[in-house]
VEXDOKE-741473 format. One record per residue (C-alpha): x, y, z; residue in one letter; residue number from 1; chain. Coordinates in Angstrom, 1 decimal. Example, Ala and Ser with C-alpha at 12.3 -4.5 7.8 and 13.67 -1.06 7.14 Angstrom:
# residues 2
<site><u>12.3</u><v>-4.5</v><w>7.8</w><resn>a</resn><resi>1</resi><chain>A</chain></site>
<site><u>13.7</u><v>-1.1</v><w>7.1</w><resn>s</resn><resi>2</resi><chain>A</chain></site>
END
This chain:
# residues 90
<site><u>47.5</u><v>3.1</v><w>87.2</w><resn>m</resn><resi>1</resi><chain>A</chain></site>
<site><u>45.0</u><v>5.9</v><w>87.6</w><resn>k</resn><resi>2</resi><chain>A</chain></site>
<site><u>41.6</u><v>5.6</v><w>89.1</w><resn>g</resn><resi>3</resi><chain>A</chain></site>
<site><u>39.8</u><v>4.9</v><w>92.3</w><resn>v</resn><resi>4</resi><chain>A</chain></site>
<site><u>41.5</u><v>2.4</v><w>94.6</w><resn>r</resn><resi>5</resi><chain>A</chain></site>
<site><u>39.5</u><v>0.0</v><w>96.6</w><resn>k</resn><resi>6</resi><chain>A</chain></site>
<site><u>40.6</u><v>-2.3</v><w>99.4</w><resn>d</resn><resi>7</resi><chain>A</chain></site>
<site><u>40.9</u><v>-5.9</v><w>98.5</w><resn>f</resn><resi>8</resi><chain>A</chain></site>
<site><u>38.4</u><v>-7.4</v><w>101.0</w><resn>l</resn><resi>9</resi><chain>A</chain></site>
<site><u>38.4</u><v>-11.1</v><w>100.1</w><resn>l</resn><resi>10</resi><chain>A</chain></site>
<site><u>40.4</u><v>-12.2</v><w>103.1</w><resn>f</resn><resi>11</resi><chain>A</chain></site>
<site><u>38.3</u><v>-10.2</v><w>105.4</w><resn>n</resn><resi>12</resi><chain>A</chain></site>
<site><u>35.2</u><v>-12.0</v><w>104.1</w><resn>g</resn><resi>13</resi><chain>A</chain></site>
<site><u>36.7</u><v>-15.4</v><w>104.4</w><resn>i</resn><resi>14</resi><chain>A</chain></site>
<site><u>38.0</u><v>-14.7</v><w>107.9</w><resn>r</resn><resi>15</resi><chain>A</chain></site>
<site><u>34.7</u><v>-13.4</v><w>109.2</w><resn>s</resn><resi>16</resi><chain>A</chain></site>
<site><u>32.8</u><v>-16.4</v><w>107.8</w><resn>r</resn><resi>17</resi><chain>A</chain></site>
<site><u>35.2</u><v>-18.9</v><w>109.3</w><resn>i</resn><resi>18</resi><chain>A</chain></site>
<site><u>35.2</u><v>-17.1</v><w>112.7</w><resn>l</resn><resi>19</resi><chain>A</chain></site>
<site><u>31.4</u><v>-16.9</v><w>112.7</w><resn>q</resn><resi>20</resi><chain>A</chain></site>
<site><u>31.2</u><v>-20.7</v><w>112.0</w><resn>t</resn><resi>21</resi><chain>A</chain></site>
<site><u>33.8</u><v>-21.6</v><w>114.7</w><resn>f</resn><resi>22</resi><chain>A</chain></site>
<site><u>32.1</u><v>-19.3</v><w>117.3</w><resn>v</resn><resi>23</resi><chain>A</chain></site>
<site><u>28.7</u><v>-20.8</v><w>116.6</w><resn>a</resn><resi>24</resi><chain>A</chain></site>
<site><u>30.0</u><v>-24.4</v><w>116.7</w><resn>l</resn><resi>25</resi><chain>A</chain></site>
<site><u>32.0</u><v>-23.9</v><w>119.8</w><resn>g</resn><resi>26</resi><chain>A</chain></site>
<site><u>29.0</u><v>-22.3</v><w>121.6</w><resn>t</resn><resi>27</resi><chain>A</chain></site>
<site><u>26.8</u><v>-25.2</v><w>120.5</w><resn>i</resn><resi>28</resi><chain>A</chain></site>
<site><u>29.3</u><v>-27.7</v><w>121.8</w><resn>v</resn><resi>29</resi><chain>A</chain></site>
<site><u>29.5</u><v>-26.0</v><w>125.2</w><resn>v</resn><resi>30</resi><chain>A</chain></site>
<site><u>25.7</u><v>-25.9</v><w>125.5</w><resn>f</resn><resi>31</resi><chain>A</chain></site>
<site><u>25.5</u><v>-29.6</v><w>124.6</w><resn>i</resn><resi>32</resi><chain>A</chain></site>
<site><u>28.0</u><v>-30.4</v><w>127.3</w><resn>r</resn><resi>33</resi><chain>A</chain></site>
<site><u>25.9</u><v>-28.4</v><w>129.7</w><resn>l</resn><resi>34</resi><chain>A</chain></site>
<site><u>22.8</u><v>-30.3</v><w>128.7</w><resn>a</resn><resi>35</resi><chain>A</chain></site>
<site><u>24.4</u><v>-33.6</v><w>129.2</w><resn>i</resn><resi>36</resi><chain>A</chain></site>
<site><u>26.3</u><v>-32.9</v><w>132.5</w><resn>q</resn><resi>37</resi><chain>A</chain></site>
<site><u>25.9</u><v>-30.5</v><w>135.3</w><resn>e</resn><resi>38</resi><chain>A</chain></site>
<site><u>28.6</u><v>-27.9</v><w>135.5</w><resn>f</resn><resi>39</resi><chain>A</chain></site>
<site><u>29.3</u><v>-25.2</v><w>138.1</w><resn>d</resn><resi>40</resi><chain>A</chain></site>
<site><u>29.6</u><v>-21.6</v><w>136.7</w><resn>p</resn><resi>41</resi><chain>A</chain></site>
<site><u>33.4</u><v>-21.6</v><w>137.1</w><resn>v</resn><resi>42</resi><chain>A</chain></site>
<site><u>33.8</u><v>-24.6</v><w>134.8</w><resn>v</resn><resi>43</resi><chain>A</chain></site>
<site><u>31.5</u><v>-23.0</v><w>132.3</w><resn>l</resn><resi>44</resi><chain>A</chain></site>
<site><u>33.4</u><v>-19.8</v><w>132.2</w><resn>l</resn><resi>45</resi><chain>A</chain></site>
<site><u>36.7</u><v>-21.7</v><w>132.1</w><resn>t</resn><resi>46</resi><chain>A</chain></site>
<site><u>35.4</u><v>-23.7</v><w>129.1</w><resn>s</resn><resi>47</resi><chain>A</chain></site>
<site><u>34.3</u><v>-20.5</v><w>127.2</w><resn>f</resn><resi>48</resi><chain>A</chain></site>
<site><u>37.6</u><v>-18.8</v><w>128.0</w><resn>h</resn><resi>49</resi><chain>A</chain></site>
<site><u>39.7</u><v>-21.7</v><w>126.9</w><resn>g</resn><resi>50</resi><chain>A</chain></site>
<site><u>37.7</u><v>-22.1</v><w>123.7</w><resn>y</resn><resi>51</resi><chain>A</chain></site>
<site><u>37.8</u><v>-18.5</v><w>122.7</w><resn>y</resn><resi>52</resi><chain>A</chain></site>
<site><u>41.5</u><v>-18.1</v><w>123.6</w><resn>s</resn><resi>53</resi><chain>A</chain></site>
<site><u>42.4</u><v>-21.1</v><w>121.4</w><resn>t</resn><resi>54</resi><chain>A</chain></site>
<site><u>40.2</u><v>-19.7</v><w>118.6</w><resn>l</resn><resi>55</resi><chain>A</chain></site>
<site><u>41.9</u><v>-16.3</v><w>118.9</w><resn>s</resn><resi>56</resi><chain>A</chain></site>
<site><u>45.4</u><v>-17.9</v><w>118.8</w><resn>l</resn><resi>57</resi><chain>A</chain></site>
<site><u>44.5</u><v>-20.0</v><w>115.7</w><resn>l</resn><resi>58</resi><chain>A</chain></site>
<site><u>43.0</u><v>-17.0</v><w>113.9</w><resn>a</resn><resi>59</resi><chain>A</chain></site>
<site><u>46.1</u><v>-15.0</v><w>114.6</w><resn>i</resn><resi>60</resi><chain>A</chain></site>
<site><u>48.3</u><v>-17.9</v><w>113.4</w><resn>f</resn><resi>61</resi><chain>A</chain></site>
<site><u>46.4</u><v>-18.5</v><w>110.2</w><resn>f</resn><resi>62</resi><chain>A</chain></site>
<site><u>46.2</u><v>-14.7</v><w>109.5</w><resn>t</resn><resi>63</resi><chain>A</chain></site>
<site><u>50.0</u><v>-14.6</v><w>109.8</w><resn>f</resn><resi>64</resi><chain>A</chain></site>
<site><u>50.4</u><v>-17.5</v><w>107.4</w><resn>i</resn><resi>65</resi><chain>A</chain></site>
<site><u>47.9</u><v>-16.0</v><w>104.9</w><resn>y</resn><resi>66</resi><chain>A</chain></site>
<site><u>49.5</u><v>-12.6</v><w>104.7</w><resn>f</resn><resi>67</resi><chain>A</chain></site>
<site><u>53.0</u><v>-13.9</v><w>104.6</w><resn>n</resn><resi>68</resi><chain>A</chain></site>
<site><u>52.5</u><v>-16.6</v><w>102.0</w><resn>y</resn><resi>69</resi><chain>A</chain></site>
<site><u>49.4</u><v>-16.1</v><w>99.9</w><resn>y</resn><resi>70</resi><chain>A</chain></site>
<site><u>48.3</u><v>-12.4</v><w>99.9</w><resn>e</resn><resi>71</resi><chain>A</chain></site>
<site><u>51.0</u><v>-11.2</v><w>97.6</w><resn>h</resn><resi>72</resi><chain>A</chain></site>
<site><u>50.6</u><v>-13.9</v><w>94.9</w><resn>d</resn><resi>73</resi><chain>A</chain></site>
<site><u>46.8</u><v>-13.5</v><w>95.0</w><resn>l</resn><resi>74</resi><chain>A</chain></site>
<site><u>46.9</u><v>-9.7</v><w>94.6</w><resn>t</resn><resi>75</resi><chain>A</chain></site>
<site><u>49.5</u><v>-10.0</v><w>91.8</w><resn>e</resn><resi>76</resi><chain>A</chain></site>
<site><u>47.3</u><v>-12.5</v><w>90.0</w><resn>d</resn><resi>77</resi><chain>A</chain></site>
<site><u>44.2</u><v>-10.2</v><w>90.3</w><resn>i</resn><resi>78</resi><chain>A</chain></site>
<site><u>46.3</u><v>-7.2</v><w>89.1</w><resn>r</resn><resi>79</resi><chain>A</chain></site>
<site><u>47.5</u><v>-9.1</v><w>86.1</w><resn>e</resn><resi>80</resi><chain>A</chain></site>
<site><u>44.0</u><v>-10.3</v><w>85.1</w><resn>r</resn><resi>81</resi><chain>A</chain></site>
<site><u>42.7</u><v>-6.7</v><w>85.5</w><resn>y</resn><resi>82</resi><chain>A</chain></site>
<site><u>45.5</u><v>-5.4</v><w>83.3</w><resn>d</resn><resi>83</resi><chain>A</chain></site>
<site><u>44.6</u><v>-8.0</v><w>80.7</w><resn>e</resn><resi>84</resi><chain>A</chain></site>
<site><u>41.0</u><v>-7.0</v><w>80.8</w><resn>q</resn><resi>85</resi><chain>A</chain></site>
<site><u>42.0</u><v>-3.3</v><w>80.3</w><resn>l</resn><resi>86</resi><chain>A</chain></site>
<site><u>44.1</u><v>-4.2</v><w>77.3</w><resn>r</resn><resi>87</resi><chain>A</chain></site>
<site><u>41.3</u><v>-6.3</v><w>75.8</w><resn>a</resn><resi>88</resi><chain>A</chain></site>
<site><u>38.8</u><v>-3.4</v><w>76.1</w><resn>v</resn><resi>89</resi><chain>A</chain></site>
<site><u>41.2</u><v>-0.9</v><w>74.4</w><resn>r</resn><resi>90</resi><chain>A</chain></site>
END
């Protein structure tokens, strides 16, 4: 197929929206815990480190699942619909 190729950025948008939500919620939870109880700075840093490490591992895990099981089918479906639209226009 001739023409300009563009990257398929749906996954990037979904991933960034989910990560933004998790980062905001995790930060809010840590601040609420700080407001309720007194923590020393080491406990605060350990909490942030644990939260963001877990978040990173989950993001890597779900990215692996997405690209191995869903990306190919989704791009094939989009390509087929695009080809149908091109045939309809001609």
